[in-house]
N, CA, C, O and the ligand as a Tripos MOL2 file, in Angstrom:
@<TRIPOS>MOLECULE
protein
  217   215    55     0     0
PROTEIN
NO_CHARGES

@<TRIPOS>ATOM
      1 N           0.8260   -1.2360   -0.0430 N.3       1 MET1
      2 CA          0.0270   -0.0070   -0.0360 C.3       1 MET1
      3 C           0.8420    1.1820    0.0490 C.2       1 MET1
      4 O           1.6310    1.3360    0.9810 O.2       1 MET1
      5 N           0.6730    2.1460   -1.0010 N.am      2 SER2
      6 CA          1.4060    3.3420   -0.9450 C.3       2 SER2
      7 C           0.7180    4.4100   -0.3210 C.2       2 SER2
      8 O          -0.5000    4.5240   -0.4590 O.2       2 SER2
      9 N           1.4340    5.2570    0.3990 N.am      3 ALA3
     10 CA          1.0120    6.4380    1.0740 C.3       3 ALA3
     11 C           0.9830    7.6630    0.2350 C.2       3 ALA3
     12 O           0.6630    8.7660    0.6780 O.2       3 ALA3
     13 N           1.3180    7.4360   -0.9530 N.am      4 GLU4
     14 CA          1.3050    8.5690   -1.9260 C.3       4 GLU4
     15 C          -0.1400    9.0810   -2.0040 C.2       4 GLU4
     16 O          -1.0680    8.2870   -2.1590 O.2       4 GLU4
     17 N          -0.3290   10.3600   -1.9020 N.am      5 HIS5
     18 CA         -1.6460   10.9210   -1.9770 C.3       5 HIS5
     19 C          -1.6260   12.1240   -3.0100 C.2       5 HIS5
     20 O          -0.8000   13.0340   -2.9350 O.2       5 HIS5
     21 N          -2.4540   12.0570   -3.8290 N.am      6 GLY6
     22 CA         -2.5610   13.2140   -4.7890 C.3       6 GLY6
     23 C          -1.7810   12.8870   -5.9740 C.2       6 GLY6
     24 O          -0.6360   12.4670   -5.8020 O.2       6 GLY6
     25 N          -2.2850   13.0350   -7.2710 N.am      7 ASP7
     26 CA         -1.5030   12.6430   -8.3580 C.3       7 ASP7
     27 C          -0.7670   13.9650   -9.0730 C.2       7 ASP7
     28 O          -0.2100   13.9270  -10.1700 O.2       7 ASP7
     29 N          -0.8670   14.9430   -8.3570 N.am      8 ASP8
     30 CA         -0.1730   16.1610   -8.8540 C.3       8 ASP8
     31 C           1.2670   15.9060   -9.1310 C.2       8 ASP8
     32 O           1.8880   15.0460   -8.5060 O.2       8 ASP8
     33 N           1.8260   16.6640  -10.0910 N.am      9 LYS9
     34 CA          3.1440   16.6440  -10.3350 C.3       9 LYS9
     35 C           4.0110   17.3940   -9.2950 C.2       9 LYS9
     36 O           5.2420   17.3540   -9.2810 O.2       9 LYS9
     37 N           3.2610   18.0590   -8.4570 N.am     10 SER10
     38 CA          3.9490   18.8320   -7.5490 C.3      10 SER10
     39 C           4.5650   18.0420   -6.5240 C.2      10 SER10
     40 O           4.0640   16.9880   -6.1320 O.2      10 SER10
     41 N           5.7450   18.5660   -6.0300 N.am     11 SER11
     42 CA          6.3660   17.8590   -4.9940 C.3      11 SER11
     43 C           5.7910   18.1390   -3.5740 C.2      11 SER11
     44 O           5.0940   19.1390   -3.4060 O.2      11 SER11
     45 N           6.0330   17.3800   -2.6580 N.am     12 PRO12
     46 CA          5.5300   17.5440   -1.3960 C.3      12 PRO12
     47 C           6.1400   18.8660   -0.6850 C.2      12 PRO12
     48 O           5.6240   19.3930    0.3020 O.2      12 PRO12
     49 N           7.2040   19.2830   -1.2710 N.am     13 TYR13
     50 CA          7.7900   20.5610   -0.7770 C.3      13 TYR13
     51 C           7.7880   21.5690   -1.7350 C.2      13 TYR13
     52 O           7.9850   21.2590   -2.9090 O.2      13 TYR13
     53 N           7.5650   22.9160   -1.3680 N.am     14 PRO14
     54 CA          7.3850   23.9610   -2.2230 C.3      14 PRO14
     55 C           8.8580   24.3140   -2.6680 C.2      14 PRO14
     56 O           9.8790   24.0530   -2.0310 O.2      14 PRO14
     57 N           8.7670   24.9850   -3.9370 N.am     15 PRO15
     58 CA         10.1360   25.5580   -4.4340 C.3      15 PRO15
     59 C          10.5600   26.8070   -3.6950 C.2      15 PRO15
     60 O           9.6670   27.4970   -3.2030 O.2      15 PRO15
     61 N          11.7170   27.1440   -3.5730 N.am     16 CYS16
     62 CA         12.1700   28.2910   -3.0290 C.3      16 CYS16
     63 C          11.7480   29.4660   -3.9140 C.2      16 CYS16
     64 O          11.8280   29.3150   -5.1330 O.2      16 CYS16
     65 N          11.3160   30.5940   -3.4220 N.am     17 SER17
     66 CA         10.9450   31.7090   -4.3250 C.3      17 SER17
     67 C          12.1440   32.5240   -4.6640 C.2      17 SER17
     68 O          12.0710   33.4440   -5.4790 O.2      17 SER17
     69 N          13.2560   32.2010   -4.0480 N.am     18 GLU18
     70 CA         14.5330   33.0350   -4.4290 C.3      18 GLU18
     71 C          15.3850   32.1620   -5.3630 C.2      18 GLU18
     72 O          15.8990   32.7270   -6.3280 O.2      18 GLU18
     73 N          15.5740   30.9690   -5.2010 N.am     19 CYS19
     74 CA         16.6020   30.1850   -5.9510 C.3      19 CYS19
     75 C          15.9420   29.0080   -6.7580 C.2      19 CYS19
     76 O          16.4760   28.3840   -7.6750 O.2      19 CYS19
     77 N          14.6980   28.8230   -6.2520 N.am     20 GLY20
     78 CA         13.9100   27.7900   -7.0880 C.3      20 GLY20
     79 C          14.3210   26.3570   -6.4860 C.2      20 GLY20
     80 O          13.7640   25.3820   -6.9920 O.2      20 GLY20
     81 N          15.1300   26.1700   -5.5800 N.am     21 GLY21
     82 CA         15.5480   24.8620   -5.0180 C.3      21 GLY21
     83 C          14.3250   24.3520   -4.1170 C.2      21 GLY21
     84 O          13.3900   25.1040   -3.8410 O.2      21 GLY21
     85 N          14.3860   23.1700   -3.7250 N.am     22 THR22
     86 CA         13.3500   22.4990   -2.8840 C.3      22 THR22
     87 C          13.5760   23.0360   -1.4780 C.2      22 THR22
     88 O          14.6930   23.0150   -0.9600 O.2      22 THR22
     89 N          12.5710   23.4820   -0.9160 N.am     23 VAL23
     90 CA         12.5840   23.8630    0.4080 C.3      23 VAL23
     91 C          12.1700   22.7630    1.3350 C.2      23 VAL23
     92 O          11.0210   22.3300    1.2530 O.2      23 VAL23
     93 N          13.0230   22.2700    2.2220 N.am     24 LEU24
     94 CA         12.7210   21.2330    3.0850 C.3      24 LEU24
     95 C          12.1420   21.6060    4.3170 C.2      24 LEU24
     96 O          11.3440   20.9110    4.9450 O.2      24 LEU24
     97 N          12.5980   22.8190    4.6810 N.am     25 ALA25
     98 CA         11.9910   23.4440    6.0030 C.3      25 ALA25
     99 C          12.1800   25.0460    5.9240 C.2      25 ALA25
    100 O          12.9990   25.6340    5.2170 O.2      25 ALA25
    101 N          11.2330   25.6270    6.8150 N.am     26 VAL26
    102 CA         11.3770   27.0910    6.8440 C.3      26 VAL26
    103 C          11.4930   27.4850    8.3320 C.2      26 VAL26
    104 O          10.6490   27.1400    9.1600 O.2      26 VAL26
    105 N          12.5110   28.1770    8.6100 N.am     27 THR27
    106 CA         12.6310   28.7430    9.9680 C.3      27 THR27
    107 C          12.0640   30.2680    9.9390 C.2      27 THR27
    108 O          12.5760   31.2280    9.3630 O.2      27 THR27
    109 N          10.8810   30.2370   10.7070 N.am     28 VAL28
    110 CA         10.2350   31.5170   10.7800 C.3      28 VAL28
    111 C          10.6990   32.3600   11.8240 C.2      28 VAL28
    112 O          10.9170   31.8800   12.9370 O.2      28 VAL28
    113 N          10.9040   33.7670   11.5460 N.am     29 PHE29
    114 CA         11.5260   34.6890   12.4320 C.3      29 PHE29
    115 C          10.3400   35.6270   12.8450 C.2      29 PHE29
    116 O          10.3500   36.2810   13.8870 O.2      29 PHE29
    117 N           9.3460   35.6340   11.9580 N.am     30 GLY30
    118 CA          8.1660   36.5840   12.2310 C.3      30 GLY30
    119 C           7.1430   36.4850   11.0870 C.2      30 GLY30
    120 O           7.3080   35.6290   10.2180 O.2      30 GLY30
    121 N           6.1140   37.3100   11.0500 N.am     31 PRO31
    122 CA          5.0830   37.2490   10.2000 C.3      31 PRO31
    123 C           5.5130   37.5070    8.6890 C.2      31 PRO31
    124 O           4.8730   37.0950    7.7210 O.2      31 PRO31
    125 N           6.5510   38.1610    8.6330 N.am     32 MET32
    126 CA          7.0760   38.5620    7.2090 C.3      32 MET32
    127 C           8.5050   38.1220    6.9730 C.2      32 MET32
    128 O           9.1540   38.5970    6.0410 O.2      32 MET32
    129 N           9.0200   37.1960    7.8280 N.am     33 ALA33
    130 CA         10.5120   36.9210    7.7160 C.3      33 ALA33
    131 C          10.6230   35.3840    8.0000 C.2      33 ALA33
    132 O          10.0970   34.8080    8.9520 O.2      33 ALA33
    133 N          11.2470   34.9230    7.2090 N.am     34 ALA34
    134 CA         11.6110   33.3030    7.2800 C.3      34 ALA34
    135 C          12.8160   32.9860    6.4220 C.2      34 ALA34
    136 O          13.0730   33.6430    5.4130 O.2      34 ALA34
    137 N          13.5750   31.9340    6.8520 N.am     35 ILE35
    138 CA         14.6470   31.5030    6.1450 C.3      35 ILE35
    139 C          14.3880   30.0150    5.5870 C.2      35 ILE35
    140 O          14.0990   29.0960    6.3530 O.2      35 ILE35
    141 N          14.4950   29.8720    4.4040 N.am     36 ALA36
    142 CA         14.4440   28.4690    3.7640 C.3      36 ALA36
    143 C          15.5800   27.6250    4.0460 C.2      36 ALA36
    144 O          16.7290   28.0630    4.1000 O.2      36 ALA36
    145 N          15.2690   26.4310    4.2230 N.am     37 SER37
    146 CA         16.4790   25.4000    4.3730 C.3      37 SER37
    147 C          16.1610   24.3750    3.3760 C.2      37 SER37
    148 O          15.0070   24.0150    3.1420 O.2      37 SER37
    149 N          17.3360   23.8500    2.7150 N.am     38 PRO38
    150 CA         18.7780   24.1330    3.1540 C.3      38 PRO38
    151 C          19.3810   25.1630    2.4210 C.2      38 PRO38
    152 O          20.5480   25.4550    2.6820 O.2      38 PRO38
    153 N          18.6960   25.8290    1.4410 N.am     39 CYS39
    154 CA         19.3710   26.8460    0.6320 C.3      39 CYS39
    155 C          19.6940   28.1530    1.4930 C.2      39 CYS39
    156 O          20.6880   28.8280    1.2270 O.2      39 CYS39
    157 N          18.8780   28.4680    2.4710 N.am     40 GLY40
    158 CA         19.3550   29.6120    3.2630 C.3      40 GLY40
    159 C          18.7110   30.9560    2.6940 C.2      40 GLY40
    160 O          19.0520   32.0400    3.1660 O.2      40 GLY40
    161 N          17.8620   30.8690    1.7680 N.am     41 CYS41
    162 CA         17.3120   32.2200    1.1970 C.3      41 CYS41
    163 C          16.3240   32.8640    2.1210 C.2      41 CYS41
    164 O          15.7740   32.1650    2.9730 O.2      41 CYS41
    165 N          16.0680   34.0900    2.0250 N.am     42 SER42
    166 CA         14.9810   34.7700    2.8280 C.3      42 SER42
    167 C          13.8230   34.5750    1.9080 C.2      42 SER42
    168 O          13.8670   34.8710    0.7140 O.2      42 SER42
    169 N          12.7980   34.0710    2.5040 N.am     43 VAL43
    170 CA         11.4870   33.7780    1.9010 C.3      43 VAL43
    171 C          10.3230   34.2250    2.8450 C.2      43 VAL43
    172 O          10.4510   34.5510    4.0250 O.2      43 VAL43
    173 N           9.1370   34.1830    2.1030 N.am     44 SER44
    174 CA          8.0580   34.4180    2.9120 C.3      44 SER44
    175 C           7.5470   33.2650    3.8300 C.2      44 SER44
    176 O           7.5680   32.1290    3.3570 O.2      44 SER44
    177 N           7.1640   33.4240    4.8960 N.am     45 PRO45
    178 CA          6.6980   32.2250    5.7300 C.3      45 PRO45
    179 C           5.5320   31.5650    5.0500 C.2      45 PRO45
    180 O           5.2450   30.3960    5.3080 O.2      45 PRO45
    181 N           4.8340   32.3050    4.1650 N.am     46 GLU46
    182 CA          3.6030   31.7150    3.5540 C.3      46 GLU46
    183 C           4.0930   30.5620    2.5470 C.2      46 GLU46
    184 O           3.2780   29.7560    2.0970 O.2      46 GLU46
    185 N           5.3300   30.5200    2.2420 N.am     47 ILE47
    186 CA          5.8140   29.4740    1.2330 C.3      47 ILE47
    187 C           5.2740   28.1310    1.5990 C.2      47 ILE47
    188 O           4.8380   27.3430    0.7590 O.2      47 ILE47
    189 N           5.3130   27.9150    2.7910 N.am     48 PHE48
    190 CA          4.8120   26.5270    3.2670 C.3      48 PHE48
    191 C           3.4160   26.5100    3.7400 C.2      48 PHE48
    192 O           2.8020   25.4440    3.7790 O.2      48 PHE48
    193 N           2.8700   27.6300    4.1040 N.am     49 ASP49
    194 CA          1.4910   27.6050    4.5160 C.3      49 ASP49
    195 C           0.5290   27.2490    3.4960 C.2      49 ASP49
    196 O          -0.4820   26.5920    3.7500 O.2      49 ASP49
    197 N           0.8560   27.7080    2.2590 N.am     50 GLY50
    198 CA         -0.0610   27.4690    1.0970 C.3      50 GLY50
    199 C           0.2110   26.2470    0.3810 C.2      50 GLY50
    200 O          -0.4460   25.9470   -0.6160 O.2      50 GLY50
    201 N           1.1940   25.4830    0.8540 N.am     51 ALA51
    202 CA          1.6250   24.2910   -0.0480 C.3      51 ALA51
    203 C           0.9680   22.9330    0.6230 C.2      51 ALA51
    204 O           0.8590   22.7470    1.8350 O.2      51 ALA51
    205 N           0.6310   22.1910   -0.2260 N.am     52 GLY52
    206 CA          0.0090   20.9560    0.1800 C.3      52 GLY52
    207 C          -1.2340   20.9730    0.7890 C.2      52 GLY52
    208 O          -1.6610   19.9440    1.3130 O.2      52 GLY52
    209 N          -1.9030   22.0450    0.7920 N.am     53 ARG53
    210 CA         -3.3430   22.0630    1.3320 C.3      53 ARG53
    211 C          -4.2180   21.6980    0.3990 C.2      53 ARG53
    212 O          -4.0310   21.9320   -0.7950 O.2      53 ARG53
    213 N          -5.2790   21.0760    0.8750 N.am     54 GLU54
    214 CA         -6.3490   20.7450   -0.1060 C.3      54 GLU54
    215 C          -7.7230   21.3920    0.4850 C.2      54 GLU54
    216 O          -8.7800   21.2680   -0.1330 O.2      54 GLU54
    217 ZN         16.5550   29.4270   -1.9680 Zn       55 ZN55
@<TRIPOS>BOND
     1     1     2 1
     2     2     3 1
     3     3     4 2
     4     3     5 am
     5     5     6 1
     6     6     7 1
     7     7     8 2
     8     7     9 am
     9     9    10 1
    10    10    11 1
    11    11    12 2
    12    11    13 am
    13    13    14 1
    14    14    15 1
    15    15    16 2
    16    15    17 am
    17    17    18 1
    18    18    19 1
    19    19    20 2
    20    19    21 am
    21    21    22 1
    22    22    23 1
    23    23    24 2
    24    23    25 am
    25    25    26 1
    26    26    27 1
    27    27    28 2
    28    27    29 am
    29    29    30 1
    30    30    31 1
    31    31    32 2
    32    31    33 am
    33    33    34 1
    34    34    35 1
    35    35    36 2
    36    35    37 am
    37    37    38 1
    38    38    39 1
    39    39    40 2
    40    39    41 am
    41    41    42 1
    42    42    43 1
    43    43    44 2
    44    43    45 am
    45    45    46 1
    46    46    47 1
    47    47    48 2
    48    47    49 am
    49    49    50 1
    50    50    51 1
    51    51    52 2
    52    51    53 am
    53    53    54 1
    54    54    55 1
    55    55    56 2
    56    55    57 am
    57    57    58 1
    58    58    59 1
    59    59    60 2
    60    59    61 am
    61    61    62 1
    62    62    63 1
    63    63    64 2
    64    63    65 am
    65    65    66 1
    66    66    67 1
    67    67    68 2
    68    67    69 am
    69    69    70 1
    70    70    71 1
    71    71    72 2
    72    71    73 am
    73    73    74 1
    74    74    75 1
    75    75    76 2
    76    75    77 am
    77    77    78 1
    78    78    79 1
    79    79    80 2
    80    79    81 am
    81    81    82 1
    82    82    83 1
    83    83    84 2
    84    83    85 am
    85    85    86 1
    86    86    87 1
    87    87    88 2
    88    87    89 am
    89    89    90 1
    90    90    91 1
    91    91    92 2
    92    91    93 am
    93    93    94 1
    94    94    95 1
    95    95    96 2
    96    95    97 am
    97    97    98 1
    98    98    99 1
    99    99   100 2
   100    99   101 am
   101   101   102 1
   102   102   103 1
   103   103   104 2
   104   103   105 am
   105   105   106 1
   106   106   107 1
   107   107   108 2
   108   107   109 am
   109   109   110 1
   110   110   111 1
   111   111   112 2
   112   111   113 am
   113   113   114 1
   114   114   115 1
   115   115   116 2
   116   115   117 am
   117   117   118 1
   118   118   119 1
   119   119   120 2
   120   119   121 am
   121   121   122 1
   122   122   123 1
   123   123   124 2
   124   123   125 am
   125   125   126 1
   126   126   127 1
   127   127   128 2
   128   127   129 am
   129   129   130 1
   130   130   131 1
   131   131   132 2
   132   131   133 am
   133   133   134 1
   134   134   135 1
   135   135   136 2
   136   135   137 am
   137   137   138 1
   138   138   139 1
   139   139   140 2
   140   139   141 am
   141   141   142 1
   142   142   143 1
   143   143   144 2
   144   143   145 am
   145   145   146 1
   146   146   147 1
   147   147   148 2
   148   147   149 am
   149   149   150 1
   150   150   151 1
   151   151   152 2
   152   151   153 am
   153   153   154 1
   154   154   155 1
   155   155   156 2
   156   155   157 am
   157   157   158 1
   158   158   159 1
   159   159   160 2
   160   159   161 am
   161   161   162 1
   162   162   163 1
   163   163   164 2
   164   163   165 am
   165   165   166 1
   166   166   167 1
   167   167   168 2
   168   167   169 am
   169   169   170 1
   170   170   171 1
   171   171   172 2
   172   171   173 am
   173   173   174 1
   174   174   175 1
   175   175   176 2
   176   175   177 am
   177   177   178 1
   178   178   179 1
   179   179   180 2
   180   179   181 am
   181   181   182 1
   182   182   183 1
   183   183   184 2
   184   183   185 am
   185   185   186 1
   186   186   187 1
   187   187   188 2
   188   187   189 am
   189   189   190 1
   190   190   191 1
   191   191   192 2
   192   191   193 am
   193   193   194 1
   194   194   195 1
   195   195   196 2
   196   195   197 am
   197   197   198 1
   198   198   199 1
   199   199   200 2
   200   199   201 am
   201   201   202 1
   202   202   203 1
   203   203   204 2
   204   203   205 am
   205   205   206 1
   206   206   207 1
   207   207   208 2
   208   207   209 am
   209   209   210 1
   210   210   211 1
   211   211   212 2
   212   211   213 am
   213   213   214 1
   214   214   215 1
   215   215   216 2
@<TRIPOS>SUBSTRUCTURE
     1 MET1         2 RESIDUE 1 A MET
     2 SER2         6 RESIDUE 1 A SER
     3 ALA3        10 RESIDUE 1 A ALA
     4 GLU4        14 RESIDUE 1 A GLU
     5 HIS5        18 RESIDUE 1 A HIS
     6 GLY6        22 RESIDUE 1 A GLY
     7 ASP7        26 RESIDUE 1 A ASP
     8 ASP8        30 RESIDUE 1 A ASP
     9 LYS9        34 RESIDUE 1 A LYS
    10 SER10       38 RESIDUE 1 A SER
    11 SER11       42 RESIDUE 1 A SER
    12 PRO12       46 RESIDUE 1 A PRO
    13 TYR13       50 RESIDUE 1 A TYR
    14 PRO14       54 RESIDUE 1 A PRO
    15 PRO15       58 RESIDUE 1 A PRO
    16 CYS16       62 RESIDUE 1 A CYS
    17 SER17       66 RESIDUE 1 A SER
    18 GLU18       70 RESIDUE 1 A GLU
    19 CYS19       74 RESIDUE 1 A CYS
    20 GLY20       78 RESIDUE 1 A GLY
    21 GLY21       82 RESIDUE 1 A GLY
    22 THR22       86 RESIDUE 1 A THR
    23 VAL23       90 RESIDUE 1 A VAL
    24 LEU24       94 RESIDUE 1 A LEU
    25 ALA25       98 RESIDUE 1 A ALA
    26 VAL26      102 RESIDUE 1 A VAL
    27 THR27      106 RESIDUE 1 A THR
    28 VAL28      110 RESIDUE 1 A VAL
    29 PHE29      114 RESIDUE 1 A PHE
    30 GLY30      118 RESIDUE 1 A GLY
    31 PRO31      122 RESIDUE 1 A PRO
    32 MET32      126 RESIDUE 1 A MET
    33 ALA33      130 RESIDUE 1 A ALA
    34 ALA34      134 RESIDUE 1 A ALA
    35 ILE35      138 RESIDUE 1 A ILE
    36 ALA36      142 RESIDUE 1 A ALA
    37 SER37      146 RESIDUE 1 A SER
    38 PRO38      150 RESIDUE 1 A PRO
    39 CYS39      154 RESIDUE 1 A CYS
    40 GLY40      158 RESIDUE 1 A GLY
    41 CYS41      162 RESIDUE 1 A CYS
    42 SER42      166 RESIDUE 1 A SER
    43 VAL43      170 RESIDUE 1 A VAL
    44 SER44      174 RESIDUE 1 A SER
    45 PRO45      178 RESIDUE 1 A PRO
    46 GLU46      182 RESIDUE 1 A GLU
    47 ILE47      186 RESIDUE 1 A ILE
    48 PHE48      190 RESIDUE 1 A PHE
    49 ASP49      194 RESIDUE 1 A ASP
    50 GLY50      198 RESIDUE 1 A GLY
    51 ALA51      202 RESIDUE 1 A ALA
    52 GLY52      206 RESIDUE 1 A GLY
    53 ARG53      210 RESIDUE 1 A ARG
    54 GLU54      214 RESIDUE 1 A GLU
    55 ZN55       217 GROUP 0 **** ****
């Protein structure tokens, strides 16, 4: 049994808005400030909030 859910081509992780790399985690410093990992770019915290939601 596969746990894969959703047939979208989208990856479970959102792309970095700065470098386009896969964002595995976001460290949020505030409502408007976050750092993507592992690339380390400054991104919006919303990068994860809107991803993978149905
Ligand atoms: Zn990046």
